[in-house]
C-alpha positions as CSV (number, residue, x, y, z in Angstrom):
1,M,-4.2,5.3,-5.7
2,R,-0.6,4.0,-5.7
3,Q,-0.1,0.2,-5.9
4,S,2.2,-1.5,-3.4
5,A,5.3,-3.3,-4.7
6,R,3.5,-6.5,-3.8
7,E,0.5,-5.7,-6.0
8,I,2.8,-4.7,-8.9
9,A,5.1,-7.7,-8.6
10,T,2.1,-10.1,-8.4
11,A,0.4,-8.5,-11.4
12,W,3.6,-8.5,-13.4
13,M,4.2,-12.2,-12.7
14,A,0.6,-13.1,-13.6
15,A,0.9,-11.2,-16.9
16,L,4.1,-12.9,-17.7
17,A,2.8,-16.4,-16.8
18,S,-0.3,-15.8,-18.9
19,G,1.7,-14.7,-22.0
20,D,0.4,-11.1,-21.9
21,A,3.5,-9.3,-23.4
22,E,1.9,-5.9,-23.5
23,R,0.8,-6.0,-19.8
24,T,4.1,-7.4,-18.8
25,V,6.0,-4.6,-20.7
26,A,3.7,-1.9,-19.2
27,L,4.6,-3.1,-15.7
28,S,8.4,-3.3,-16.6
29,S,11.1,-0.7,-16.4
30,P,12.8,0.0,-19.8
31,S,16.0,-1.2,-18.2
32,I,14.6,-4.4,-16.5
33,V,17.1,-7.3,-16.2
34,Y,16.4,-11.0,-15.8
35,T,19.3,-13.5,-15.9
36,T,18.6,-17.2,-16.0
37,G,21.7,-18.4,-14.3
38,Q,24.4,-18.8,-16.8
39,V,22.0,-19.6,-19.6
40,R,20.5,-16.4,-20.8
41,R,20.2,-12.7,-20.0
42,Y,17.1,-10.7,-20.9
43,V,17.3,-6.9,-20.8
44,G,14.7,-4.1,-21.4
45,H,11.3,-4.3,-23.0
46,D,12.7,-6.3,-25.9
47,G,14.0,-8.8,-23.3
48,V,10.5,-8.9,-21.7
49,R,9.0,-9.7,-25.1
50,D,11.6,-12.4,-25.6
51,I,10.8,-14.0,-22.2
52,V,7.1,-14.1,-23.1
53,S,7.9,-15.5,-26.5
54,D,10.1,-18.2,-25.0
55,L,7.4,-19.1,-22.5
56,S,4.8,-19.3,-25.3
57,R,7.0,-21.8,-27.2
58,L,6.9,-24.0,-24.1
59,A,3.0,-23.9,-23.9
60,G,1.7,-27.4,-23.3
61,F,5.0,-28.4,-21.8
62,L,5.4,-25.8,-19.0
63,T,2.9,-23.9,-16.9
64,I,3.9,-21.4,-14.2
65,A,1.7,-20.5,-11.2
66,V,2.3,-18.1,-8.3
67,E,1.4,-19.6,-5.0
68,G,1.6,-16.4,-3.0
69,E,3.9,-13.9,-1.5
70,I,6.5,-14.9,1.1
71,L,7.5,-11.3,2.0
72,E,8.0,-7.8,0.9
73,S,10.8,-5.6,2.0
74,E,12.0,-2.2,0.6
75,G,10.5,-2.8,-2.9
76,V,11.7,-6.4,-3.2
77,V,8.9,-9.0,-3.3
78,A,9.5,-12.7,-2.9
79,L,6.9,-14.8,-4.7
80,R,6.5,-18.5,-4.3
81,R,6.2,-20.2,-7.7
82,I,5.6,-23.6,-9.1
83,E,6.6,-24.7,-12.5
84,R,4.8,-27.8,-13.9
85,Y,6.5,-29.7,-16.7
86,T,4.5,-32.2,-18.8
87,L,6.6,-35.1,-20.0
88,P,5.8,-38.3,-21.9
89,S,6.4,-40.2,-18.7
90,G,4.1,-37.9,-16.6
91,G,4.6,-34.5,-15.0
92,I,7.0,-33.0,-12.6
93,E,6.7,-29.9,-10.4
94,I,9.5,-27.6,-9.4
95,R,8.9,-25.2,-6.6
96,G,10.9,-22.0,-6.6
97,C,11.0,-18.4,-5.5
98,S,11.1,-15.3,-7.6
99,F,12.5,-12.1,-6.3
100,V,10.9,-9.2,-8.0
101,E,12.3,-5.7,-7.5
102,V,9.9,-2.8,-7.9
103,E,10.9,0.8,-8.1
104,D,8.7,3.8,-9.1
105,G,5.8,1.5,-9.9
106,V,7.5,-0.8,-12.3
107,V,9.6,-4.0,-12.1
108,T,13.3,-3.4,-12.5
109,R,14.8,-6.8,-11.8
110,W,13.7,-10.4,-11.5
111,A,15.7,-13.4,-10.2
112,D,14.6,-17.0,-9.7
113,Y,15.9,-19.6,-7.3
114,K,14.8,-23.1,-7.6
115,S,16.2,-26.6,-7.2
116,M,16.8,-28.5,-10.4
117,E,17.1,-31.8,-8.4
118,T,13.7,-33.1,-9.6
119,I,14.7,-32.5,-13.3
120,D,18.1,-34.1,-12.7
121,D,16.4,-37.2,-11.2
122,V,14.1,-37.6,-14.2
123,I,16.8,-36.9,-16.8
124,G,19.6,-38.7,-15.0
């Protein structure tokens, strides 16, 4: 039975957030692209492994959770996300939206949109 784009995107994000590099790679196109604004660009399966590695280094400081799907249209799935950062002064939460593109049963592109206002308020 063929999985929907929503099922694939949700499984992919869950694998990524849990640090399961092999599952994330299995659900990713060899040419997947994720760009974090102007900061970093991840490409291909090596890029996926780098993302998982980067998130693993932030364990204990950052947790990512998917709160559900907003919509799915023509292979693009919008997922509500929440990032929780643990700081010495307490914790902060940043809500965002991930747009995950699925084609031929694998994720081909991922883009995040979130407000950094909360972090700016804490950092100053």
